Backbone as XML, in Angstrom:
<?xml version="1.0"?>
<chain id="A" units="angstrom">
  <residue number="1" name="MET">
    <atom name="N" x="-20.230" y="-26.336" z="-13.868"/>
    <atom name="CA" x="-20.486" y="-25.690" z="-12.587"/>
    <atom name="C" x="-19.206" y="-25.048" z="-12.081"/>
  </residue>
  <residue number="2" name="LYS">
    <atom name="N" x="-19.316" y="-23.823" z="-11.606"/>
    <atom name="CA" x="-18.170" y="-23.079" z="-11.102"/>
    <atom name="C" x="-17.739" y="-23.631" z="-9.749"/>
  </residue>
  <residue number="3" name="SER">
    <atom name="N" x="-16.443" y="-23.864" z="-9.582"/>
    <atom name="CA" x="-15.968" y="-24.388" z="-8.294"/>
    <atom name="C" x="-15.830" y="-23.243" z="-7.303"/>
  </residue>
  <residue number="4" name="GLU">
    <atom name="N" x="-16.066" y="-23.548" z="-6.039"/>
    <atom name="CA" x="-16.008" y="-22.549" z="-4.986"/>
    <atom name="C" x="-14.561" y="-22.338" z="-4.557"/>
  </residue>
  <residue number="5" name="PRO">
    <atom name="N" x="-14.206" y="-21.110" z="-4.161"/>
    <atom name="CA" x="-12.858" y="-20.877" z="-3.642"/>
    <atom name="C" x="-12.603" y="-21.742" z="-2.417"/>
  </residue>
  <residue number="6" name="GLU">
    <atom name="N" x="-11.353" y="-22.095" z="-2.196"/>
    <atom name="CA" x="-11.004" y="-22.971" z="-1.074"/>
    <atom name="C" x="-11.398" y="-22.390" z="0.277"/>
  </residue>
  <residue number="7" name="GLU">
    <atom name="N" x="-11.370" y="-21.056" z="0.403"/>
    <atom name="CA" x="-11.672" y="-20.460" z="1.697"/>
    <atom name="C" x="-13.170" y="-20.358" z="1.983"/>
  </residue>
  <residue number="8" name="SER">
    <atom name="N" x="-14.012" y="-20.799" z="1.058"/>
    <atom name="CA" x="-15.456" y="-20.752" z="1.272"/>
    <atom name="C" x="-15.889" y="-21.761" z="2.326"/>
  </residue>
  <residue number="9" name="TRP">
    <atom name="N" x="-16.853" y="-21.340" z="3.132"/>
    <atom name="CA" x="-17.464" y="-22.218" z="4.119"/>
    <atom name="C" x="-18.855" y="-22.536" z="3.620"/>
  </residue>
  <residue number="10" name="LYS">
    <atom name="N" x="-19.173" y="-23.804" z="3.474"/>
    <atom name="CA" x="-20.495" y="-24.217" z="3.016"/>
    <atom name="C" x="-21.321" y="-24.630" z="4.230"/>
  </residue>
  <residue number="11" name="LEU">
    <atom name="N" x="-22.395" y="-23.885" z="4.452"/>
    <atom name="CA" x="-23.279" y="-24.136" z="5.584"/>
    <atom name="C" x="-24.649" y="-24.521" z="5.060"/>
  </residue>
  <residue number="12" name="ARG">
    <atom name="N" x="-25.235" y="-25.517" z="5.673"/>
    <atom name="CA" x="-26.578" y="-25.966" z="5.297"/>
    <atom name="C" x="-27.452" y="-25.881" z="6.536"/>
  </residue>
  <residue number="13" name="LEU">
    <atom name="N" x="-28.527" y="-25.092" z="6.434"/>
    <atom name="CA" x="-29.452" y="-24.922" z="7.548"/>
    <atom name="C" x="-30.723" y="-25.690" z="7.239"/>
  </residue>
  <residue number="14" name="TYR">
    <atom name="N" x="-31.001" y="-26.691" z="8.063"/>
    <atom name="CA" x="-32.223" y="-27.487" z="7.925"/>
    <atom name="C" x="-33.300" y="-26.882" z="8.801"/>
  </residue>
  <residue number="15" name="VAL">
    <atom name="N" x="-34.453" y="-26.599" z="8.197"/>
    <atom name="CA" x="-35.590" y="-26.028" z="8.919"/>
    <atom name="C" x="-36.829" y="-26.854" z="8.597"/>
  </residue>
  <residue number="16" name="SER">
    <atom name="N" x="-37.902" y="-26.551" z="9.300"/>
    <atom name="CA" x="-39.175" y="-27.230" z="9.066"/>
    <atom name="C" x="-40.254" y="-26.171" z="8.889"/>
  </residue>
  <residue number="17" name="GLY">
    <atom name="N" x="-40.369" y="-25.660" z="7.680"/>
    <atom name="CA" x="-41.361" y="-24.634" z="7.400"/>
    <atom name="C" x="-40.945" y="-23.270" z="7.909"/>
  </residue>
  <residue number="18" name="GLU">
    <atom name="N" x="-41.920" y="-22.388" z="7.996"/>
    <atom name="CA" x="-41.689" y="-21.000" z="8.409"/>
    <atom name="C" x="-42.007" y="-20.808" z="9.889"/>
  </residue>
  <residue number="19" name="THR">
    <atom name="N" x="-41.471" y="-21.658" z="10.733"/>
    <atom name="CA" x="-41.733" y="-21.538" z="12.163"/>
    <atom name="C" x="-40.914" y="-20.404" z="12.767"/>
  </residue>
  <residue number="20" name="LEU">
    <atom name="N" x="-41.270" y="-20.013" z="13.955"/>
    <atom name="CA" x="-40.536" y="-18.970" z="14.668"/>
    <atom name="C" x="-39.069" y="-19.369" z="14.848"/>
  </residue>
  <residue number="21" name="ASN">
    <atom name="N" x="-38.822" y="-20.620" z="15.247"/>
    <atom name="CA" x="-37.443" y="-21.100" z="15.428"/>
    <atom name="C" x="-36.672" y="-21.125" z="14.120"/>
  </residue>
  <residue number="22" name="SER">
    <atom name="N" x="-37.335" y="-21.510" z="13.036"/>
    <atom name="CA" x="-36.673" y="-21.553" z="11.730"/>
    <atom name="C" x="-36.256" y="-20.152" z="11.296"/>
  </residue>
  <residue number="23" name="ARG">
    <atom name="N" x="-37.162" y="-19.200" z="11.435"/>
    <atom name="CA" x="-36.850" y="-17.812" z="11.048"/>
    <atom name="C" x="-35.748" y="-17.245" z="11.941"/>
  </residue>
  <residue number="24" name="ALA">
    <atom name="N" x="-35.817" y="-17.539" z="13.239"/>
    <atom name="CA" x="-34.797" y="-17.045" z="14.169"/>
    <atom name="C" x="-33.428" y="-17.629" z="13.826"/>
  </residue>
  <residue number="25" name="ALA">
    <atom name="N" x="-33.383" y="-18.911" z="13.507"/>
    <atom name="CA" x="-32.107" y="-19.553" z="13.168"/>
    <atom name="C" x="-31.489" y="-18.905" z="11.937"/>
  </residue>
  <residue number="26" name="LEU">
    <atom name="N" x="-32.280" y="-18.661" z="10.910"/>
    <atom name="CA" x="-31.757" y="-18.046" z="9.687"/>
    <atom name="C" x="-31.291" y="-16.619" z="9.963"/>
  </residue>
  <residue number="27" name="LYS">
    <atom name="N" x="-32.069" y="-15.866" z="10.708"/>
    <atom name="CA" x="-31.690" y="-14.490" z="11.050"/>
    <atom name="C" x="-30.384" y="-14.480" z="11.845"/>
  </residue>
  <residue number="28" name="ASN">
    <atom name="N" x="-30.282" y="-15.349" z="12.848"/>
    <atom name="CA" x="-29.076" y="-15.409" z="13.672"/>
    <atom name="C" x="-27.865" y="-15.849" z="12.858"/>
  </residue>
  <residue number="29" name="LEU">
    <atom name="N" x="-28.063" y="-16.805" z="11.951"/>
    <atom name="CA" x="-26.961" y="-17.275" z="11.117"/>
    <atom name="C" x="-26.463" y="-16.167" z="10.203"/>
  </residue>
  <residue number="30" name="LYS">
    <atom name="N" x="-27.377" y="-15.446" z="9.578"/>
    <atom name="CA" x="-26.975" y="-14.345" z="8.690"/>
    <atom name="C" x="-26.204" y="-13.280" z="9.461"/>
  </residue>
  <residue number="31" name="LYS">
    <atom name="N" x="-26.648" y="-12.978" z="10.677"/>
    <atom name="CA" x="-25.954" y="-11.987" z="11.502"/>
    <atom name="C" x="-24.535" y="-12.446" z="11.825"/>
  </residue>
  <residue number="32" name="ILE">
    <atom name="N" x="-24.386" y="-13.695" z="12.200"/>
    <atom name="CA" x="-23.064" y="-14.241" z="12.522"/>
    <atom name="C" x="-22.162" y="-14.182" z="11.292"/>
  </residue>
  <residue number="33" name="CYS">
    <atom name="N" x="-22.681" y="-14.550" z="10.141"/>
    <atom name="CA" x="-21.884" y="-14.531" z="8.909"/>
    <atom name="C" x="-21.463" y="-13.111" z="8.539"/>
  </residue>
  <residue number="34" name="GLU">
    <atom name="N" x="-22.351" y="-12.151" z="8.720"/>
    <atom name="CA" x="-22.027" y="-10.756" z="8.425"/>
    <atom name="C" x="-20.940" y="-10.228" z="9.353"/>
  </residue>
  <residue number="35" name="GLU">
    <atom name="N" x="-20.966" y="-10.653" z="10.605"/>
    <atom name="CA" x="-19.996" y="-10.175" z="11.592"/>
    <atom name="C" x="-18.628" y="-10.838" z="11.444"/>
  </residue>
  <residue number="36" name="HIS">
    <atom name="N" x="-18.567" y="-11.956" z="10.758"/>
    <atom name="CA" x="-17.305" y="-12.697" z="10.617"/>
    <atom name="C" x="-16.979" y="-12.869" z="9.148"/>
  </residue>
  <residue number="37" name="GLN">
    <atom name="N" x="-16.760" y="-11.739" z="8.485"/>
    <atom name="CA" x="-16.572" y="-11.725" z="7.048"/>
    <atom name="C" x="-15.183" y="-12.172" z="6.607"/>
  </residue>
  <residue number="38" name="GLU">
    <atom name="N" x="-14.338" y="-12.585" z="7.546"/>
    <atom name="CA" x="-13.036" y="-13.109" z="7.135"/>
    <atom name="C" x="-13.188" y="-14.446" z="6.394"/>
  </residue>
  <residue number="39" name="HIS">
    <atom name="N" x="-14.374" y="-15.030" z="6.508"/>
    <atom name="CA" x="-14.704" y="-16.254" z="5.779"/>
    <atom name="C" x="-15.795" y="-15.927" z="4.774"/>
  </residue>
  <residue number="40" name="LYS">
    <atom name="N" x="-15.784" y="-16.608" z="3.643"/>
    <atom name="CA" x="-16.885" y="-16.486" z="2.693"/>
    <atom name="C" x="-17.860" y="-17.612" z="3.013"/>
  </residue>
  <residue number="41" name="PHE">
    <atom name="N" x="-19.073" y="-17.241" z="3.380"/>
    <atom name="CA" x="-20.078" y="-18.217" z="3.765"/>
    <atom name="C" x="-21.067" y="-18.430" z="2.632"/>
  </residue>
  <residue number="42" name="ILE">
    <atom name="N" x="-21.321" y="-19.669" z="2.314"/>
    <atom name="CA" x="-22.357" y="-20.045" z="1.363"/>
    <atom name="C" x="-23.422" y="-20.764" z="2.180"/>
  </residue>
  <residue number="43" name="ILE">
    <atom name="N" x="-24.613" y="-20.173" z="2.247"/>
    <atom name="CA" x="-25.687" y="-20.728" z="3.066"/>
    <atom name="C" x="-26.742" y="-21.346" z="2.165"/>
  </residue>
  <residue number="44" name="GLU">
    <atom name="N" x="-27.056" y="-22.592" z="2.446"/>
    <atom name="CA" x="-28.139" y="-23.290" z="1.756"/>
    <atom name="C" x="-29.198" y="-23.629" z="2.806"/>
  </residue>
  <residue number="45" name="VAL">
    <atom name="N" x="-30.425" y="-23.199" z="2.557"/>
    <atom name="CA" x="-31.516" y="-23.490" z="3.485"/>
    <atom name="C" x="-32.349" y="-24.622" z="2.906"/>
  </residue>
  <residue number="46" name="ILE">
    <atom name="N" x="-32.536" y="-25.669" z="3.707"/>
    <atom name="CA" x="-33.303" y="-26.839" z="3.280"/>
    <atom name="C" x="-34.552" y="-26.928" z="4.160"/>
  </residue>
  <residue number="47" name="ASP">
    <atom name="N" x="-35.708" y="-26.825" z="3.538"/>
    <atom name="CA" x="-36.975" y="-26.957" z="4.246"/>
    <atom name="C" x="-37.401" y="-28.418" z="4.181"/>
  </residue>
  <residue number="48" name="LEU">
    <atom name="N" x="-37.361" y="-29.082" z="5.318"/>
    <atom name="CA" x="-37.677" y="-30.514" z="5.348"/>
    <atom name="C" x="-39.156" y="-30.803" z="5.158"/>
  </residue>
  <residue number="49" name="LEU">
    <atom name="N" x="-40.012" y="-29.801" z="5.262"/>
    <atom name="CA" x="-41.421" y="-30.018" z="4.919"/>
    <atom name="C" x="-41.569" y="-30.208" z="3.408"/>
  </residue>
  <residue number="50" name="LYS">
    <atom name="N" x="-40.708" y="-29.551" z="2.643"/>
    <atom name="CA" x="-40.745" y="-29.655" z="1.180"/>
    <atom name="C" x="-39.882" y="-30.799" z="0.657"/>
  </residue>
  <residue number="51" name="ASN">
    <atom name="N" x="-38.775" y="-31.086" z="1.349"/>
    <atom name="CA" x="-37.816" y="-32.111" z="0.907"/>
    <atom name="C" x="-37.385" y="-32.992" z="2.077"/>
  </residue>
  <residue number="52" name="PRO">
    <atom name="N" x="-38.291" y="-33.788" z="2.646"/>
    <atom name="CA" x="-37.932" y="-34.581" z="3.834"/>
    <atom name="C" x="-36.833" y="-35.605" z="3.580"/>
  </residue>
  <residue number="53" name="GLU">
    <atom name="N" x="-36.703" y="-36.058" z="2.353"/>
    <atom name="CA" x="-35.683" y="-37.067" z="2.034"/>
    <atom name="C" x="-34.265" y="-36.535" z="2.213"/>
  </residue>
  <residue number="54" name="LEU">
    <atom name="N" x="-34.090" y="-35.219" z="2.211"/>
    <atom name="CA" x="-32.749" y="-34.642" z="2.358"/>
    <atom name="C" x="-32.215" y="-34.738" z="3.785"/>
  </residue>
  <residue number="55" name="ALA">
    <atom name="N" x="-33.063" y="-35.045" z="4.739"/>
    <atom name="CA" x="-32.620" y="-35.185" z="6.130"/>
    <atom name="C" x="-31.697" y="-36.385" z="6.308"/>
  </residue>
  <residue number="56" name="ARG">
    <atom name="N" x="-31.882" y="-37.393" z="5.511"/>
    <atom name="CA" x="-31.108" y="-38.628" z="5.666"/>
    <atom name="C" x="-29.619" y="-38.406" z="5.411"/>
  </residue>
  <residue number="57" name="GLY">
    <atom name="N" x="-29.278" y="-37.626" z="4.389"/>
    <atom name="CA" x="-27.875" y="-37.437" z="4.004"/>
    <atom name="C" x="-27.008" y="-36.881" z="5.116"/>
  </residue>
  <residue number="58" name="ASP">
    <atom name="N" x="-27.523" y="-35.908" z="5.855"/>
    <atom name="CA" x="-26.768" y="-35.312" z="6.956"/>
    <atom name="C" x="-27.227" y="-35.827" z="8.319"/>
  </residue>
  <residue number="59" name="GLN">
    <atom name="N" x="-28.055" y="-36.866" z="8.321"/>
    <atom name="CA" x="-28.542" y="-37.499" z="9.540"/>
    <atom name="C" x="-29.170" y="-36.482" z="10.493"/>
  </residue>
  <residue number="60" name="ILE">
    <atom name="N" x="-30.145" y="-35.746" z="9.983"/>
    <atom name="CA" x="-30.823" y="-34.714" z="10.756"/>
    <atom name="C" x="-31.928" y="-35.351" z="11.587"/>
  </residue>
  <residue number="61" name="ILE">
    <atom name="N" x="-31.888" y="-35.102" z="12.893"/>
    <atom name="CA" x="-32.901" y="-35.674" z="13.786"/>
    <atom name="C" x="-33.730" y="-34.594" z="14.477"/>
  </residue>
  <residue number="62" name="ALA">
    <atom name="N" x="-33.315" y="-33.326" z="14.347"/>
    <atom name="CA" x="-34.035" y="-32.212" z="14.954"/>
    <atom name="C" x="-33.856" y="-30.984" z="14.068"/>
  </residue>
  <residue number="63" name="VAL">
    <atom name="N" x="-34.809" y="-30.070" z="14.140"/>
    <atom name="CA" x="-34.683" y="-28.821" z="13.391"/>
    <atom name="C" x="-35.004" y="-27.648" z="14.294"/>
  </residue>
  <residue number="64" name="PRO">
    <atom name="N" x="-34.414" y="-26.502" z="14.064"/>
    <atom name="CA" x="-33.412" y="-26.253" z="13.045"/>
    <atom name="C" x="-32.058" y="-26.862" z="13.414"/>
  </residue>
  <residue number="65" name="THR">
    <atom name="N" x="-31.335" y="-27.284" z="12.380"/>
    <atom name="CA" x="-29.979" y="-27.795" z="12.536"/>
    <atom name="C" x="-29.091" y="-27.150" z="11.491"/>
  </residue>
  <residue number="66" name="LEU">
    <atom name="N" x="-27.950" y="-26.649" z="11.939"/>
    <atom name="CA" x="-26.951" y="-26.083" z="11.043"/>
    <atom name="C" x="-25.851" y="-27.112" z="10.852"/>
  </residue>
  <residue number="67" name="VAL">
    <atom name="N" x="-25.490" y="-27.358" z="9.585"/>
    <atom name="CA" x="-24.410" y="-28.297" z="9.271"/>
    <atom name="C" x="-23.320" y="-27.529" z="8.534"/>
  </residue>
  <residue number="68" name="ARG">
    <atom name="N" x="-22.117" y="-27.559" z="9.071"/>
    <atom name="CA" x="-20.971" y="-27.005" z="8.341"/>
    <atom name="C" x="-20.402" y="-28.149" z="7.510"/>
  </residue>
  <residue number="69" name="GLN">
    <atom name="N" x="-20.590" y="-28.058" z="6.201"/>
    <atom name="CA" x="-20.111" y="-29.109" z="5.315"/>
    <atom name="C" x="-18.659" y="-28.877" z="4.901"/>
  </residue>
  <residue number="70" name="LEU">
    <atom name="N" x="-18.305" y="-27.639" z="4.677"/>
    <atom name="CA" x="-16.937" y="-27.275" z="4.331"/>
    <atom name="C" x="-16.533" y="-26.084" z="5.172"/>
  </residue>
  <residue number="71" name="PRO">
    <atom name="N" x="-15.315" y="-26.017" z="5.624"/>
    <atom name="CA" x="-14.250" y="-27.001" z="5.495"/>
    <atom name="C" x="-14.462" y="-28.182" z="6.447"/>
  </residue>
  <residue number="72" name="PRO">
    <atom name="N" x="-13.833" y="-29.305" z="6.123"/>
    <atom name="CA" x="-13.938" y="-30.463" z="7.010"/>
    <atom name="C" x="-13.296" y="-30.163" z="8.356"/>
  </residue>
  <residue number="73" name="PRO">
    <atom name="N" x="-13.678" y="-30.831" z="9.405"/>
    <atom name="CA" x="-14.682" y="-31.881" z="9.494"/>
    <atom name="C" x="-16.092" y="-31.289" z="9.544"/>
  </residue>
  <residue number="74" name="ILE">
    <atom name="N" x="-17.073" y="-32.127" z="9.248"/>
    <atom name="CA" x="-18.469" y="-31.721" z="9.329"/>
    <atom name="C" x="-18.801" y="-31.418" z="10.785"/>
  </residue>
  <residue number="75" name="ARG">
    <atom name="N" x="-19.530" y="-30.331" z="10.997"/>
    <atom name="CA" x="-19.964" y="-29.962" z="12.352"/>
    <atom name="C" x="-21.449" y="-29.661" z="12.307"/>
  </residue>
  <residue number="76" name="LYS">
    <atom name="N" x="-22.155" y="-29.959" z="13.411"/>
    <atom name="CA" x="-23.597" y="-29.731" z="13.492"/>
    <atom name="C" x="-23.936" y="-28.950" z="14.758"/>
  </residue>
  <residue number="77" name="ILE">
    <atom name="N" x="-24.888" y="-28.031" z="14.598"/>
    <atom name="CA" x="-25.386" y="-27.263" z="15.736"/>
    <atom name="C" x="-26.904" y="-27.287" z="15.652"/>
  </residue>
  <residue number="78" name="ILE">
    <atom name="N" x="-27.540" y="-27.711" z="16.725"/>
    <atom name="CA" x="-28.999" y="-27.797" z="16.767"/>
    <atom name="C" x="-29.541" y="-26.616" z="17.561"/>
  </residue>
  <residue number="79" name="GLY">
    <atom name="N" x="-30.603" y="-26.010" z="17.046"/>
    <atom name="CA" x="-31.267" y="-24.921" z="17.769"/>
    <atom name="C" x="-31.405" y="-23.679" z="16.923"/>
  </residue>
  <residue number="80" name="ASP">
    <atom name="N" x="-31.848" y="-22.594" z="17.558"/>
    <atom name="CA" x="-32.121" y="-21.365" z="16.811"/>
    <atom name="C" x="-30.888" y="-20.482" z="16.634"/>
  </residue>
  <residue number="81" name="LEU">
    <atom name="N" x="-29.727" y="-20.950" z="17.063"/>
    <atom name="CA" x="-28.438" y="-20.280" z="16.873"/>
    <atom name="C" x="-28.377" y="-18.926" z="17.593"/>
  </residue>
  <residue number="82" name="SER">
    <atom name="N" x="-29.162" y="-18.766" z="18.644"/>
    <atom name="CA" x="-29.195" y="-17.499" z="19.371"/>
    <atom name="C" x="-27.993" y="-17.308" z="20.291"/>
  </residue>
  <residue number="83" name="ASN">
    <atom name="N" x="-27.318" y="-18.395" z="20.664"/>
    <atom name="CA" x="-26.126" y="-18.291" z="21.494"/>
    <atom name="C" x="-24.923" y="-18.157" z="20.561"/>
  </residue>
  <residue number="84" name="THR">
    <atom name="N" x="-24.576" y="-16.904" z="20.258"/>
    <atom name="CA" x="-23.537" y="-16.628" z="19.267"/>
    <atom name="C" x="-22.222" y="-17.297" z="19.612"/>
  </residue>
  <residue number="85" name="GLU">
    <atom name="N" x="-21.815" y="-17.232" z="20.866"/>
    <atom name="CA" x="-20.538" y="-17.843" z="21.259"/>
    <atom name="C" x="-20.551" y="-19.350" z="20.998"/>
  </residue>
  <residue number="86" name="LYS">
    <atom name="N" x="-21.643" y="-20.012" z="21.341"/>
    <atom name="CA" x="-21.766" y="-21.454" z="21.106"/>
    <atom name="C" x="-21.665" y="-21.766" z="19.608"/>
  </residue>
  <residue number="87" name="VAL">
    <atom name="N" x="-22.301" y="-20.945" z="18.785"/>
    <atom name="CA" x="-22.258" y="-21.157" z="17.336"/>
    <atom name="C" x="-20.835" y="-20.947" z="16.810"/>
  </residue>
  <residue number="88" name="LEU">
    <atom name="N" x="-20.168" y="-19.884" z="17.252"/>
    <atom name="CA" x="-18.810" y="-19.610" z="16.799"/>
    <atom name="C" x="-17.846" y="-20.723" z="17.199"/>
  </residue>
  <residue number="89" name="ILE">
    <atom name="N" x="-18.008" y="-21.239" z="18.405"/>
    <atom name="CA" x="-17.175" y="-22.365" z="18.855"/>
    <atom name="C" x="-17.549" y="-23.618" z="18.078"/>
  </residue>
  <residue number="90" name="GLY">
    <atom name="N" x="-18.845" y="-23.860" z="17.899"/>
    <atom name="CA" x="-19.304" y="-25.041" z="17.178"/>
    <atom name="C" x="-18.850" y="-25.075" z="15.733"/>
  </residue>
  <residue number="91" name="LEU">
    <atom name="N" x="-18.785" y="-23.905" z="15.101"/>
    <atom name="CA" x="-18.315" y="-23.829" z="13.720"/>
    <atom name="C" x="-16.792" y="-23.788" z="13.639"/>
  </residue>
  <residue number="92" name="ASP">
    <atom name="N" x="-16.140" y="-23.684" z="14.787"/>
    <atom name="CA" x="-14.686" y="-23.602" z="14.879"/>
    <atom name="C" x="-14.159" y="-22.290" z="14.312"/>
  </residue>
  <residue number="93" name="ILE">
    <atom name="N" x="-14.943" y="-21.223" z="14.485"/>
    <atom name="CA" x="-14.506" y="-19.889" z="14.093"/>
    <atom name="C" x="-13.663" y="-19.287" z="15.206"/>
  </residue>
  <residue number="94" name="ILE">
    <atom name="N" x="-14.067" y="-19.564" z="16.446"/>
    <atom name="CA" x="-13.238" y="-19.174" z="17.595"/>
    <atom name="C" x="-12.931" y="-20.439" z="18.391"/>
  </residue>
  <residue number="95" name="PRO">
    <atom name="N" x="-11.789" y="-20.455" z="19.073"/>
    <atom name="CA" x="-11.426" y="-21.660" z="19.830"/>
    <atom name="C" x="-12.259" y="-21.815" z="21.093"/>
  </residue>
  <residue number="96" name="LEU">
    <atom name="N" x="-12.331" y="-23.038" z="21.550"/>
    <atom name="CA" x="-13.003" y="-23.358" z="22.809"/>
    <atom name="C" x="-12.232" y="-22.677" z="23.945"/>
  </residue>
  <residue number="97" name="PRO">
    <atom name="N" x="-12.932" y="-21.937" z="24.829"/>
    <atom name="CA" x="-12.222" y="-21.268" z="25.924"/>
    <atom name="C" x="-11.543" y="-22.270" z="26.849"/>
  </residue>
  <residue number="98" name="VAL">
    <atom name="N" x="-10.363" y="-21.918" z="27.303"/>
    <atom name="CA" x="-9.620" y="-22.757" z="28.249"/>
    <atom name="C" x="-10.133" y="-22.444" z="29.642"/>
  </residue>
  <residue number="99" name="ARG">
    <atom name="N" x="-10.451" y="-23.491" z="30.405"/>
    <atom name="CA" x="-10.984" y="-23.281" z="31.765"/>
    <atom name="C" x="-10.057" y="-23.856" z="32.777"/>
  </residue>
</chain>
């Protein structure tokens, strides 16, 4: 198996079938990744209707959920990822604003 470059970001999106929220989350994630090409994003989509046992590994309690597996630390964002700023902060792509 080919090893991934160190600068790659491994993202896993957990969904539950072809729901409106699942499709929106994937669309929003792809848009965010396209807009922030300074990172190489590897996206894996896991449909928990087809593979429910995979929820245990990342402790998924709601869907859709995005898990940033690499680089460490692991980060999770729940929802359809429509709030771009929240997603960018959650993934640690941009810093948390100082208030």
